[in-house]
N, C-alpha and C positions, 0 to 999 in steps of 0.2 A: 357710286363707287367707281364706275368705269371711267369717269371724267375727272376724278380727284386723285386717286392713288397713283403714284409714279413708281417706275421700276418694275422688276419682275418679282413674283411672290417667292421665288427661289432662284439662287444664282446658278447659272449653267456656265461651264467652261467656255462654250463656243460663243456666248453673247459678249463676253469681255466688257461688260458695262455699257454696251451700246444702247440699251433701253432704260438707263437710269434716269434720263430726263424726260421720258415719254410716259404718258398715262396708259392705262390698260387699253383704252379705246384706240389710242394712236398706235398701239402695238398689234392690234388685230390684223391678221393677214399681211403682216410686215408693212403696214401703212398704206396699202392699196385701197383706193376708194371704190365704192360701188360693188363690193363683193357680196355674195349671198349672205355671209355671216353678218355683215354690217346692215344689210337690208332687213334681216330678221330682227336684229336689235333695235332698229328704227321703227319697224312695224308694230312690235309688241306694245309700246306705250300708246300708239294710236288706237289699237284695238281695245286696250283697257279703257281709254277715254270714251270710246264709243259705247262699250258695254256699260260703263258707269253712268253715262248720260242717259242711255236708254232705260236703265233700271230705275233711275230716279225721275223718269217721265219728262226729261229735259227741263227740270225745274231751273229757273234762271240763275239763282245764286249758286247752286251746286254746280251747274254747268260752267259758270264763269270760273269758279275755283278749280274745277277739273281742267279747264282750258289753260289756266296759268301754270299748273303743274305739268301739263302736256308740253307747253312751250319750254319750260325749264328742262324737260327730259329730251326734247327733240332738237332744239337750237344748237346745243353743243355737238350734235352728231352731223351737222351740215359740213359739206366739203370746205366751205369758206372759213369755218372755225377750226380747221385742222392746225394744231400747234399754236393756237391763239390763246393768250392768257389775258382775260378781261380785267382791266384795272390792276394788273400786276398780281392778281390772286393766283396762288399756286405756282409762282415762279421760284426758281432756285437762286 
């Protein structure tokens, strides 16, 4: 949801449509990279991956599936992917 939905959940007079083309992730901390909020949102999927892999005793198939979902969750959060729309998906 953070990387798909665009705009603000409610319109504020002071934003004047400034965030209409940005996803929620791009709006966090006014687009600044490396803030504590962004680090937490990036760390949580990694921790979930580690807990899930540990709980299934690092079973190969389950770990591969978990790794794929981890990559889907973390790659869009990288600084290089800021305002990037892969294959035109989610463009206006």
